[in-house]
N, CA, C and O atoms as a GROMACS GRO file, in nm:
protein
  572
    1MET      N    1  -1.056   4.412   9.353
    1MET     CA    2  -0.976   4.494   9.338
    1MET      C    3  -0.997   4.638   9.288
    1MET      O    4  -0.934   4.736   9.325
    2ILE      N    5  -1.092   4.634   9.202
    2ILE     CA    6  -1.132   4.769   9.145
    2ILE      C    7  -1.225   4.828   9.234
    2ILE      O    8  -1.228   4.950   9.249
    3SER      N    9  -1.313   4.738   9.305
    3SER     CA   10  -1.402   4.803   9.423
    3SER      C   11  -1.325   4.853   9.534
    3SER      O   12  -1.365   4.949   9.600
    4ARG      N   13  -1.217   4.794   9.558
    4ARG     CA   14  -1.132   4.865   9.672
    4ARG      C   15  -1.059   4.954   9.640
    4ARG      O   16  -1.001   5.012   9.732
    5GLY      N   17  -1.036   4.997   9.512
    5GLY     CA   18  -0.960   5.090   9.462
    5GLY      C   19  -0.827   5.076   9.438
    5GLY      O   20  -0.760   5.175   9.408
    6GLU      N   21  -0.762   4.937   9.450
    6GLU     CA   22  -0.646   4.896   9.407
    6GLU      C   23  -0.606   4.914   9.272
    6GLU      O   24  -0.491   4.941   9.239
    7VAL      N   25  -0.708   4.898   9.188
    7VAL     CA   26  -0.667   4.895   9.059
    7VAL      C   27  -0.772   4.993   8.977
    7VAL      O   28  -0.892   4.982   9.001
    8LEU      N   29  -0.729   5.078   8.891
    8LEU     CA   30  -0.811   5.192   8.822
    8LEU      C   31  -0.850   5.118   8.685
    8LEU      O   32  -0.770   5.066   8.607
    9HIS      N   33  -0.962   5.123   8.674
    9HIS     CA   34  -1.009   5.068   8.520
    9HIS      C   35  -1.120   5.158   8.477
    9HIS      O   36  -1.239   5.130   8.494
   10PRO      N   37  -1.070   5.281   8.413
   10PRO     CA   38  -1.188   5.355   8.370
   10PRO      C   39  -1.237   5.314   8.222
   10PRO      O   40  -1.178   5.240   8.142
   11GLY      N   41  -1.358   5.381   8.205
   11GLY     CA   42  -1.432   5.333   8.084
   11GLY      C   43  -1.567   5.381   8.073
   11GLY      O   44  -1.622   5.400   8.182
   12THR      N   45  -1.627   5.403   7.984
   12THR     CA   46  -1.758   5.470   7.953
   12THR      C   47  -1.875   5.402   8.029
   12THR      O   48  -1.954   5.462   8.102
   13TYR      N   49  -1.876   5.273   8.003
   13TYR     CA   50  -1.980   5.166   8.060
   13TYR      C   51  -1.955   5.093   8.173
   13TYR      O   52  -2.036   5.015   8.222
   14ASN      N   53  -1.819   5.121   8.228
   14ASN     CA   54  -1.785   5.021   8.363
   14ASN      C   55  -1.866   5.029   8.468
   14ASN      O   56  -1.871   4.939   8.553
   15GLY      N   57  -1.942   5.140   8.474
   15GLY     CA   58  -2.013   5.160   8.603
   15GLY      C   59  -2.174   5.136   8.572
   15GLY      O   60  -2.260   5.160   8.657
   16ASN      N   61  -2.203   5.087   8.446
   16ASN     CA   62  -2.346   5.107   8.408
   16ASN      C   63  -2.397   4.970   8.467
   16ASN      O   64  -2.347   4.859   8.446
   17PRO      N   65  -2.524   5.006   8.557
   17PRO     CA   66  -2.565   4.876   8.621
   17PRO      C   67  -2.642   4.770   8.521
   17PRO      O   68  -2.657   4.657   8.567
   18LEU      N   69  -2.686   4.793   8.402
   18LEU     CA   70  -2.751   4.731   8.311
   18LEU      C   71  -2.639   4.654   8.241
   18LEU      O   72  -2.655   4.536   8.207
   19ALA      N   73  -2.528   4.721   8.220
   19ALA     CA   74  -2.414   4.635   8.136
   19ALA      C   75  -2.352   4.518   8.247
   19ALA      O   76  -2.315   4.408   8.208
   20ILE      N   77  -2.349   4.549   8.355
   20ILE     CA   78  -2.292   4.486   8.453
   20ILE      C   79  -2.387   4.361   8.475
   20ILE      O   80  -2.343   4.246   8.482
   21ALA      N   81  -2.539   4.400   8.485
   21ALA     CA   82  -2.625   4.283   8.515
   21ALA      C   83  -2.594   4.176   8.386
   21ALA      O   84  -2.581   4.054   8.398
   22ALA      N   85  -2.586   4.245   8.272
   22ALA     CA   86  -2.605   4.171   8.137
   22ALA      C   87  -2.456   4.076   8.132
   22ALA      O   88  -2.452   3.962   8.083
   23ALA      N   89  -2.362   4.131   8.179
   23ALA     CA   90  -2.241   4.060   8.192
   23ALA      C   91  -2.243   3.954   8.292
   23ALA      O   92  -2.192   3.844   8.269
   24ASN      N   93  -2.301   3.985   8.403
   24ASN     CA   94  -2.318   3.867   8.534
   24ASN      C   95  -2.419   3.757   8.464
   24ASN      O   96  -2.397   3.638   8.482
   25ALA      N   97  -2.521   3.796   8.390
   25ALA     CA   98  -2.614   3.699   8.327
   25ALA      C   99  -2.542   3.616   8.228
   25ALA      O  100  -2.558   3.494   8.229
   26ALA      N  101  -2.464   3.673   8.142
   26ALA     CA  102  -2.402   3.587   8.035
   26ALA      C  103  -2.306   3.480   8.107
   26ALA      O  104  -2.308   3.359   8.085
   27ILE      N  105  -2.214   3.556   8.206
   27ILE     CA  106  -2.128   3.436   8.268
   27ILE      C  107  -2.191   3.348   8.348
   27ILE      O  108  -2.145   3.234   8.357
   28THR      N  109  -2.287   3.380   8.407
   28THR     CA  110  -2.384   3.268   8.478
   28THR      C  111  -2.432   3.156   8.387
   28THR      O  112  -2.433   3.039   8.424
   29GLU      N  113  -2.476   3.201   8.255
   29GLU     CA  114  -2.515   3.126   8.163
   29GLU      C  115  -2.409   3.036   8.092
   29GLU      O  116  -2.434   2.921   8.056
   30LEU      N  117  -2.276   3.103   8.074
   30LEU     CA  118  -2.182   3.014   8.028
   30LEU      C  119  -2.116   2.915   8.114
   30LEU      O  120  -2.047   2.821   8.074
   31MET      N  121  -2.146   2.951   8.253
   31MET     CA  122  -2.064   2.852   8.349
   31MET      C  123  -2.174   2.728   8.374
   31MET      O  124  -2.137   2.629   8.437
   32LYS      N  125  -2.288   2.736   8.330
   32LYS     CA  126  -2.370   2.627   8.364
   32LYS      C  127  -2.286   2.490   8.329
   32LYS      O  128  -2.189   2.485   8.254
   33ASP      N  129  -2.349   2.370   8.405
   33ASP     CA  130  -2.284   2.265   8.373
   33ASP      C  131  -2.126   2.249   8.372
   33ASP      O  132  -2.057   2.180   8.298
   34ASP      N  133  -2.094   2.319   8.458
   34ASP     CA  134  -1.927   2.312   8.474
   34ASP      C  135  -1.854   2.384   8.369
   34ASP      O  136  -1.737   2.360   8.339
   35GLY      N  137  -1.938   2.484   8.309
   35GLY     CA  138  -1.836   2.545   8.175
   35GLY      C  139  -1.870   2.463   8.044
   35GLY      O  140  -1.787   2.459   7.953
   36ALA      N  141  -1.972   2.408   8.037
   36ALA     CA  142  -2.000   2.303   7.928
   36ALA      C  143  -2.010   2.390   7.780
   36ALA      O  144  -1.984   2.342   7.669
   37SER      N  145  -2.048   2.514   7.805
   37SER     CA  146  -2.047   2.599   7.678
   37SER      C  147  -1.912   2.641   7.632
   37SER      O  148  -1.886   2.667   7.515
   38TYR      N  149  -1.824   2.645   7.734
   38TYR     CA  150  -1.685   2.689   7.695
   38TYR      C  151  -1.626   2.557   7.621
   38TYR      O  152  -1.562   2.569   7.516
   39VAL      N  153  -1.647   2.446   7.674
   39VAL     CA  154  -1.586   2.316   7.635
   39VAL      C  155  -1.626   2.311   7.469
   39VAL      O  156  -1.546   2.297   7.376
   40ARG      N  157  -1.764   2.327   7.462
   40ARG     CA  158  -1.851   2.324   7.319
   40ARG      C  159  -1.772   2.422   7.211
   40ARG      O  160  -1.730   2.386   7.101
   41LEU      N  161  -1.761   2.534   7.260
   41LEU     CA  162  -1.687   2.638   7.190
   41LEU      C  163  -1.537   2.623   7.144
   41LEU      O  164  -1.491   2.656   7.034
   42PHE      N  165  -1.482   2.575   7.234
   42PHE     CA  166  -1.336   2.521   7.205
   42PHE      C  167  -1.325   2.399   7.099
   42PHE      O  168  -1.234   2.381   7.018
   43GLN      N  169  -1.438   2.322   7.122
   43GLN     CA  170  -1.431   2.212   7.022
   43GLN      C  171  -1.471   2.246   6.875
   43GLN      O  172  -1.421   2.194   6.776
   44MET      N  173  -1.582   2.354   6.876
   44MET     CA  174  -1.622   2.396   6.754
   44MET      C  175  -1.500   2.462   6.681
   44MET      O  176  -1.463   2.434   6.567
   45SER      N  177  -1.443   2.553   6.766
   45SER     CA  178  -1.346   2.628   6.697
   45SER      C  179  -1.228   2.569   6.647
   45SER      O  180  -1.165   2.612   6.550
   46GLU      N  181  -1.195   2.458   6.721
   46GLU     CA  182  -1.090   2.375   6.684
   46GLU      C  183  -1.117   2.289   6.550
   46GLU      O  184  -1.035   2.274   6.460
   47ARG      N  185  -1.236   2.239   6.555
   47ARG     CA  186  -1.275   2.182   6.414
   47ARG      C  187  -1.284   2.285   6.315
   47ARG      O  188  -1.255   2.243   6.203
   48LEU      N  189  -1.316   2.413   6.321
   48LEU     CA  190  -1.310   2.516   6.207
   48LEU      C  191  -1.179   2.545   6.178
   48LEU      O  192  -1.138   2.538   6.062
   49MET      N  193  -1.090   2.584   6.290
   49MET     CA  194  -0.926   2.612   6.258
   49MET      C  195  -0.866   2.492   6.181
   49MET      O  196  -0.803   2.513   6.078
   50SER      N  197  -0.884   2.367   6.228
   50SER     CA  198  -0.821   2.254   6.156
   50SER      C  199  -0.864   2.228   6.029
   50SER      O  200  -0.783   2.191   5.943
   51GLY      N  201  -0.981   2.244   6.006
   51GLY     CA  202  -1.047   2.236   5.875
   51GLY      C  203  -1.005   2.332   5.778
   51GLY      O  204  -1.002   2.298   5.660
   52CYS      N  205  -0.968   2.466   5.817
   52CYS     CA  206  -0.925   2.578   5.745
   52CYS      C  207  -0.800   2.536   5.706
   52CYS      O  208  -0.772   2.540   5.586
   53ARG      N  209  -0.704   2.491   5.801
   53ARG     CA  210  -0.577   2.477   5.772
   53ARG      C  211  -0.565   2.350   5.659
   53ARG      O  212  -0.485   2.349   5.565
   54GLU      N  213  -0.652   2.256   5.686
   54GLU     CA  214  -0.653   2.128   5.605
   54GLU      C  215  -0.697   2.181   5.440
   54GLU      O  216  -0.645   2.136   5.338
   55SER      N  217  -0.786   2.269   5.443
   55SER     CA  218  -0.822   2.310   5.302
   55SER      C  219  -0.724   2.391   5.244
   55SER      O  220  -0.703   2.386   5.123
   56ALA      N  221  -0.655   2.471   5.325
   56ALA     CA  222  -0.543   2.567   5.275
   56ALA      C  223  -0.416   2.474   5.221
   56ALA      O  224  -0.349   2.510   5.124
   57ALA      N  225  -0.395   2.368   5.282
   57ALA     CA  226  -0.279   2.290   5.249
   57ALA      C  227  -0.313   2.203   5.115
   57ALA      O  228  -0.233   2.182   5.024
   58ARG      N  229  -0.443   2.157   5.122
   58ARG     CA  230  -0.496   2.072   5.013
   58ARG      C  231  -0.478   2.175   4.866
   58ARG      O  232  -0.439   2.132   4.757
   59TRP      N  233  -0.515   2.312   4.895
   59TRP     CA  234  -0.515   2.379   4.761
   59TRP      C  235  -0.406   2.439   4.767
   59TRP      O  236  -0.385   2.502   4.663
   60ARG      N  237  -0.316   2.449   4.851
   60ARG     CA  238  -0.177   2.515   4.847
   60ARG      C  239  -0.202   2.657   4.835
   60ARG      O  240  -0.168   2.722   4.737
   61VAL      N  241  -0.275   2.713   4.954
   61VAL     CA  242  -0.313   2.833   4.967
   61VAL      C  243  -0.229   2.884   5.077
   61VAL      O  244  -0.242   2.823   5.184
   62PRO      N  245  -0.148   2.979   5.074
   62PRO     CA  246  -0.049   3.019   5.193
   62PRO      C  247  -0.148   3.095   5.308
   62PRO      O  248  -0.185   3.212   5.303
   63VAL      N  249  -0.178   3.007   5.399
   63VAL     CA  250  -0.253   3.070   5.507
   63VAL      C  251  -0.186   3.011   5.649
   63VAL      O  252  -0.140   2.898   5.666
   64SER      N  253  -0.194   3.120   5.746
   64SER     CA  254  -0.172   3.091   5.892
   64SER      C  255  -0.293   3.105   5.948
   64SER      O  256  -0.353   3.212   5.934
   65VAL      N  257  -0.345   3.006   6.016
   65VAL     CA  258  -0.481   2.999   6.128
   65VAL      C  259  -0.401   2.994   6.254
   65VAL      O  260  -0.323   2.905   6.287
   66GLN      N  261  -0.432   3.097   6.318
   66GLN     CA  262  -0.380   3.132   6.445
   66GLN      C  263  -0.487   3.175   6.562
   66GLN      O  264  -0.577   3.254   6.534
   67GLY      N  265  -0.477   3.135   6.658
   67GLY     CA  266  -0.552   3.188   6.784
   67GLY      C  267  -0.600   3.074   6.884
   67GLY      O  268  -0.571   2.956   6.864
   68LEU      N  269  -0.661   3.107   6.970
   68LEU     CA  270  -0.710   3.002   7.085
   68LEU      C  271  -0.844   3.014   7.107
   68LEU      O  272  -0.894   3.124   7.129
   69GLY      N  273  -0.909   2.914   7.103
   69GLY     CA  274  -1.052   2.891   7.133
   69GLY      C  275  -1.152   2.982   7.009
   69GLY      O  276  -1.135   2.992   6.888
   70PRO      N  277  -1.248   3.033   7.091
   70PRO     CA  278  -1.348   3.090   6.986
   70PRO      C  279  -1.313   3.219   6.908
   70PRO      O  280  -1.392   3.279   6.836
   71GLY      N  281  -1.190   3.253   6.931
   71GLY     CA  282  -1.153   3.372   6.871
   71GLY      C  283  -1.014   3.349   6.799
   71GLY      O  284  -0.920   3.331   6.876
   72PHE      N  285  -0.991   3.347   6.678
   72PHE     CA  286  -0.892   3.309   6.583
   72PHE      C  287  -0.873   3.391   6.470
   72PHE      O  288  -0.966   3.467   6.442
   73SER      N  289  -0.762   3.393   6.393
   73SER     CA  290  -0.751   3.461   6.298
   73SER      C  291  -0.698   3.384   6.172
   73SER      O  292  -0.614   3.297   6.192
   74VAL      N  293  -0.739   3.409   6.049
   74VAL     CA  294  -0.710   3.342   5.932
   74VAL      C  295  -0.628   3.437   5.858
   74VAL      O  296  -0.680   3.536   5.805
   75LEU      N  297  -0.517   3.416   5.852
   75LEU     CA  298  -0.407   3.516   5.788
   75LEU      C  299  -0.361   3.460   5.646
   75LEU      O  300  -0.328   3.342   5.633
   76PHE      N  301  -0.361   3.543   5.550
   76PHE     CA  302  -0.296   3.502   5.419
   76PHE      C  303  -0.122   3.524   5.398
   76PHE      O  304  -0.078   3.627   5.346
   77THR      N  305  -0.054   3.439   5.434
   77THR     CA  306   0.088   3.500   5.448
   77THR      C  307   0.172   3.360   5.402
   77THR      O  308   0.117   3.251   5.419
   78GLU      N  309   0.292   3.367   5.350
   78GLU     CA  310   0.373   3.277   5.320
   78GLU      C  311   0.478   3.256   5.465
   78GLU      O  312   0.555   3.160   5.474
   79ARG      N  313   0.468   3.333   5.543
   79ARG     CA  314   0.559   3.338   5.651
   79ARG      C  315   0.533   3.262   5.754
   79ARG      O  316   0.623   3.242   5.835
   80GLY      N  317   0.396   3.199   5.774
   80GLY     CA  318   0.379   3.134   5.886
   80GLY      C  319   0.299   3.210   5.986
   80GLY      O  320   0.197   3.275   5.966
   81HIS      N  321   0.375   3.186   6.117
   81HIS     CA  322   0.288   3.260   6.216
   81HIS      C  323   0.329   3.398   6.246
   81HIS      O  324   0.448   3.429   6.249
   82LEU      N  325   0.238   3.478   6.267
   82LEU     CA  326   0.262   3.625   6.256
   82LEU      C  327   0.238   3.656   6.398
   82LEU      O  328   0.143   3.607   6.459
   83TRP      N  329   0.327   3.744   6.456
   83TRP     CA  330   0.354   3.783   6.603
   83TRP      C  331   0.290   3.910   6.629
   83TRP      O  332   0.212   3.909   6.724
   84ASP      N  333   0.302   4.006   6.574
   84ASP     CA  334   0.246   4.109   6.604
   84ASP      C  335   0.180   4.191   6.499
   84ASP      O  336   0.156   4.136   6.392
   85TYR      N  337   0.143   4.335   6.520
   85TYR     CA  338   0.080   4.424   6.414
   85TYR      C  339   0.169   4.446   6.306
   85TYR      O  340   0.124   4.430   6.192
   86ARG      N  341   0.295   4.483   6.323
   86ARG     CA  342   0.404   4.493   6.236
   86ARG      C  343   0.415   4.382   6.138
   86ARG      O  344   0.430   4.413   6.020
   87ASP      N  345   0.409   4.247   6.173
   87ASP     CA  346   0.413   4.136   6.107
   87ASP      C  347   0.281   4.125   6.006
   87ASP      O  348   0.283   4.080   5.892
   88LEU      N  349   0.163   4.177   6.078
   88LEU     CA  350   0.040   4.154   5.995
   88LEU      C  351   0.055   4.260   5.869
   88LEU      O  352   0.039   4.231   5.751
   89VAL      N  353   0.083   4.365   5.912
   89VAL     CA  354   0.103   4.475   5.811
   89VAL      C  355   0.195   4.440   5.715
   89VAL      O  356   0.168   4.464   5.597
   90ARG      N  357   0.323   4.378   5.750
   90ARG     CA  358   0.430   4.359   5.634
   90ARG      C  359   0.385   4.227   5.559
   90ARG      O  360   0.393   4.217   5.436
   91TYR      N  361   0.338   4.128   5.641
   91TYR     CA  362   0.322   3.988   5.570
   91TYR      C  363   0.188   3.932   5.533
   91TYR      O  364   0.178   3.856   5.437
   92HIS      N  365   0.092   3.965   5.601
   92HIS     CA  366  -0.052   3.931   5.551
   92HIS      C  367  -0.104   4.006   5.415
   92HIS      O  368  -0.106   4.128   5.394
   93ASN      N  369  -0.141   3.914   5.339
   93ASN     CA  370  -0.200   3.942   5.187
   93ASN      C  371  -0.350   3.998   5.211
   93ASN      O  372  -0.444   3.919   5.214
   94ALA      N  373  -0.363   4.112   5.224
   94ALA     CA  374  -0.493   4.182   5.244
   94ALA      C  375  -0.565   4.144   5.107
   94ALA      O  376  -0.680   4.101   5.123
   95GLU      N  377  -0.534   4.148   5.017
   95GLU     CA  378  -0.590   4.131   4.869
   95GLU      C  379  -0.654   3.988   4.868
   95GLU      O  380  -0.763   3.968   4.815
   96LEU      N  381  -0.585   3.892   4.927
   96LEU     CA  382  -0.625   3.740   4.916
   96LEU      C  383  -0.742   3.735   5.028
   96LEU      O  384  -0.850   3.677   5.016
   97ALA      N  385  -0.696   3.810   5.141
   97ALA     CA  386  -0.798   3.790   5.234
   97ALA      C  387  -0.945   3.839   5.206
   97ALA      O  388  -1.050   3.780   5.232
   98THR      N  389  -0.927   3.948   5.153
   98THR     CA  390  -1.074   4.029   5.084
   98THR      C  391  -1.110   3.923   4.952
   98THR      O  392  -1.231   3.914   4.929
   99GLY      N  393  -1.049   3.868   4.893
   99GLY     CA  394  -1.104   3.754   4.806
   99GLY      C  395  -1.169   3.653   4.860
   99GLY      O  396  -1.274   3.611   4.812
  100PHE      N  397  -1.102   3.594   4.983
  100PHE     CA  398  -1.154   3.493   5.042
  100PHE      C  399  -1.286   3.520   5.102
  100PHE      O  400  -1.380   3.442   5.089
  101THR      N  401  -1.295   3.640   5.174
  101THR     CA  402  -1.416   3.693   5.243
  101THR      C  403  -1.549   3.711   5.156
  101THR      O  404  -1.666   3.692   5.190
  102LEU      N  405  -1.489   3.760   5.018
  102LEU     CA  406  -1.610   3.761   4.928
  102LEU      C  407  -1.661   3.621   4.878
  102LEU      O  408  -1.781   3.593   4.872
  103THR      N  409  -1.571   3.544   4.846
  103THR     CA  410  -1.592   3.395   4.808
  103THR      C  411  -1.697   3.323   4.922
  103THR      O  412  -1.796   3.255   4.898
  104LEU      N  413  -1.646   3.357   5.043
  104LEU     CA  414  -1.731   3.269   5.144
  104LEU      C  415  -1.872   3.357   5.151
  104LEU      O  416  -1.974   3.295   5.181
  105ALA      N  417  -1.879   3.484   5.127
  105ALA     CA  418  -2.011   3.558   5.134
  105ALA      C  419  -2.102   3.504   5.047
  105ALA      O  420  -2.221   3.493   5.076
  106GLU      N  421  -2.045   3.464   4.921
  106GLU     CA  422  -2.130   3.416   4.802
  106GLU      C  423  -2.180   3.278   4.845
  106GLU      O  424  -2.286   3.232   4.802
  107ARG      N  425  -2.105   3.219   4.926
  107ARG     CA  426  -2.175   3.085   4.988
  107ARG      C  427  -2.252   3.096   5.125
  107ARG      O  428  -2.284   2.998   5.192
  108GLY      N  429  -2.275   3.209   5.152
  108GLY     CA  430  -2.367   3.230   5.264
  108GLY      C  431  -2.278   3.221   5.410
  108GLY      O  432  -2.334   3.189   5.515
  109VAL      N  433  -2.140   3.252   5.403
  109VAL     CA  434  -2.085   3.270   5.533
  109VAL      C  435  -2.012   3.416   5.530
  109VAL      O  436  -1.922   3.457   5.457
  110LEU      N  437  -2.086   3.481   5.642
  110LEU     CA  438  -2.050   3.610   5.668
  110LEU      C  439  -1.920   3.644   5.761
  110LEU      O  440  -1.951   3.622   5.878
  111CYS      N  441  -1.801   3.685   5.750
  111CYS     CA  442  -1.689   3.695   5.830
  111CYS      C  443  -1.614   3.821   5.804
  111CYS      O  444  -1.628   3.879   5.696
  112SER      N  445  -1.522   3.874   5.911
  112SER     CA  446  -1.440   3.965   5.858
  112SER      C  447  -1.319   3.889   5.783
  112SER      O  448  -1.319   3.767   5.773
  113SER      N  449  -1.225   3.962   5.737
  113SER     CA  450  -1.116   3.896   5.648
  113SER      C  451  -1.025   3.826   5.729
  113SER      O  452  -0.961   3.734   5.677
  114ALA      N  453  -1.007   3.856   5.856
  114ALA     CA  454  -0.907   3.797   5.951
  114ALA      C  455  -0.958   3.761   6.074
  114ALA      O  456  -0.928   3.648   6.112
  115ALA      N  457  -1.027   3.829   6.144
  115ALA     CA  458  -1.075   3.790   6.249
  115ALA      C  459  -1.219   3.703   6.263
  115ALA      O  460  -1.327   3.743   6.220
  116TRP      N  461  -1.198   3.583   6.329
  116TRP     CA  462  -1.327   3.488   6.321
  116TRP      C  463  -1.371   3.488   6.496
  116TRP      O  464  -1.302   3.529   6.588
  117PHE      N  465  -1.476   3.440   6.501
  117PHE     CA  466  -1.544   3.447   6.628
  117PHE      C  467  -1.662   3.322   6.635
  117PHE      O  468  -1.756   3.335   6.556
  118VAL      N  469  -1.661   3.232   6.704
  118VAL     CA  470  -1.734   3.132   6.720
  118VAL      C  471  -1.830   3.146   6.844
  118VAL      O  472  -1.769   3.141   6.951
  119SER      N  473  -1.954   3.161   6.852
  119SER     CA  474  -2.039   3.171   6.956
  119SER      C  475  -2.113   3.039   6.996
  119SER      O  476  -2.110   2.940   6.923
  120THR      N  477  -2.182   3.044   7.122
  120THR     CA  478  -2.270   2.943   7.166
  120THR      C  479  -2.396   2.923   7.062
  120THR      O  480  -2.461   2.818   7.062
  121ALA      N  481  -2.424   3.042   6.967
  121ALA     CA  482  -2.551   3.013   6.870
  121ALA      C  483  -2.491   2.929   6.758
  121ALA      O  484  -2.573   2.873   6.685
  122HIS      N  485  -2.378   2.914   6.735
  122HIS     CA  486  -2.323   2.835   6.626
  122HIS      C  487  -2.372   2.668   6.660
  122HIS      O  488  -2.377   2.608   6.767
  123THR      N  489  -2.400   2.629   6.540
  123THR     CA  490  -2.439   2.469   6.562
  123THR      C  491  -2.327   2.374   6.465
  123THR      O  492  -2.260   2.408   6.368
  124ASP      N  493  -2.337   2.260   6.525
  124ASP     CA  494  -2.254   2.174   6.429
  124ASP      C  495  -2.277   2.186   6.272
  124ASP      O  496  -2.183   2.182   6.192
  125GLU      N  497  -2.406   2.202   6.237
  125GLU     CA  498  -2.432   2.233   6.098
  125GLU      C  499  -2.383   2.354   6.035
  125GLU      O  500  -2.361   2.362   5.914
  126ASP      N  501  -2.362   2.459   6.128
  126ASP     CA  502  -2.311   2.595   6.112
  126ASP      C  503  -2.138   2.561   6.076
  126ASP      O  504  -2.082   2.619   5.983
  127ILE      N  505  -2.090   2.494   6.136
  127ILE     CA  506  -1.944   2.469   6.133
  127ILE      C  507  -1.928   2.395   5.992
  127ILE      O  508  -1.861   2.442   5.900
  128GLU      N  509  -1.998   2.272   5.985
  128GLU     CA  510  -1.988   2.176   5.844
  128GLU      C  511  -2.000   2.265   5.716
  128GLU      O  512  -1.922   2.258   5.622
  129LEU      N  513  -2.127   2.366   5.726
  129LEU     CA  514  -2.139   2.450   5.606
  129LEU      C  515  -2.032   2.545   5.595
  129LEU      O  516  -2.003   2.583   5.481
  130THR      N  517  -1.968   2.593   5.695
  130THR     CA  518  -1.871   2.690   5.673
  130THR      C  519  -1.723   2.612   5.630
  130THR      O  520  -1.634   2.658   5.558
  131LEU      N  521  -1.724   2.502   5.686
  131LEU     CA  522  -1.576   2.402   5.630
  131LEU      C  523  -1.599   2.386   5.498
  131LEU      O  524  -1.505   2.410   5.422
  132ALA      N  525  -1.726   2.343   5.442
  132ALA     CA  526  -1.754   2.328   5.302
  132ALA      C  527  -1.721   2.452   5.217
  132ALA      O  528  -1.653   2.451   5.115
  133ALA      N  529  -1.774   2.548   5.269
  133ALA     CA  530  -1.743   2.693   5.196
  133ALA      C  531  -1.620   2.745   5.204
  133ALA      O  532  -1.592   2.837   5.127
  134ILE      N  533  -1.516   2.695   5.303
  134ILE     CA  534  -1.388   2.746   5.306
  134ILE      C  535  -1.308   2.662   5.205
  134ILE      O  536  -1.214   2.707   5.138
  135ASP      N  537  -1.353   2.534   5.201
  135ASP     CA  538  -1.272   2.418   5.094
  135ASP      C  539  -1.312   2.478   4.947
  135ASP      O  540  -1.225   2.487   4.860
  136GLU      N  541  -1.438   2.515   4.925
  136GLU     CA  542  -1.472   2.559   4.788
  136GLU      C  543  -1.403   2.699   4.758
  136GLU      O  544  -1.355   2.721   4.647
  137SER      N  545  -1.401   2.793   4.861
  137SER     CA  546  -1.327   2.911   4.833
  137SER      C  547  -1.186   2.902   4.819
  137SER      O  548  -1.130   2.981   4.742
  138MET      N  549  -1.108   2.805   4.892
  138MET     CA  550  -0.966   2.792   4.861
  138MET      C  551  -0.943   2.728   4.742
  138MET      O  552  -0.842   2.756   4.676
  139LYS      N  553  -1.035   2.631   4.697
  139LYS     CA  554  -1.013   2.568   4.556
  139LYS      C  555  -1.024   2.685   4.463
  139LYS      O  556  -0.937   2.709   4.379
  140GLU      N  557  -1.150   2.771   4.481
  140GLU     CA  558  -1.165   2.880   4.376
  140GLU      C  559  -1.036   2.964   4.366
  140GLU      O  560  -0.980   2.987   4.259
  141MET      N  561  -0.991   3.012   4.492
  141MET     CA  562  -0.870   3.104   4.499
  141MET      C  563  -0.752   3.051   4.441
  141MET      O  564  -0.669   3.132   4.400
  142ARG      N  565  -0.726   2.911   4.428
  142ARG     CA  566  -0.613   2.849   4.362
  142ARG      C  567  -0.621   2.840   4.224
  142ARG      O  568  -0.519   2.852   4.155
  143ASP      N  569  -0.738   2.819   4.172
  143ASP     CA  570  -0.781   2.818   4.045
  143ASP      C  571  -0.754   2.948   3.975
  143ASP      O  572  -0.788   2.963   3.858
   0.00000   0.00000   0.00000
């Protein structure tokens, strides 16, 4: 639709041949074996999200883990699901999120305070180490 001029999609790198070649190569790689990479990404992400929820519940830390697949958020809130930016600003406890991020970093897990991304480079061992760090961090936050 873009090439036929039916939809306008302006952007600095949209017509860059190198960027397009890289995107095509990435998509081709991800789609191998009927998209097995995506299946694995979603499985690892679900383990990570579920484990984070379980740790938060065990240590009674107010957390909402929300998202879909390899991109999700860990939000510190008593409110439950946050729907938009206004909710995030109003109900997400940024101080707790920063503390969580720092305690994870002390355990070798680097992440942003809210947005999490799982990639094909992550291994099962990475997920297990991260889940252990999350549990220790949640316990420390509760203490």
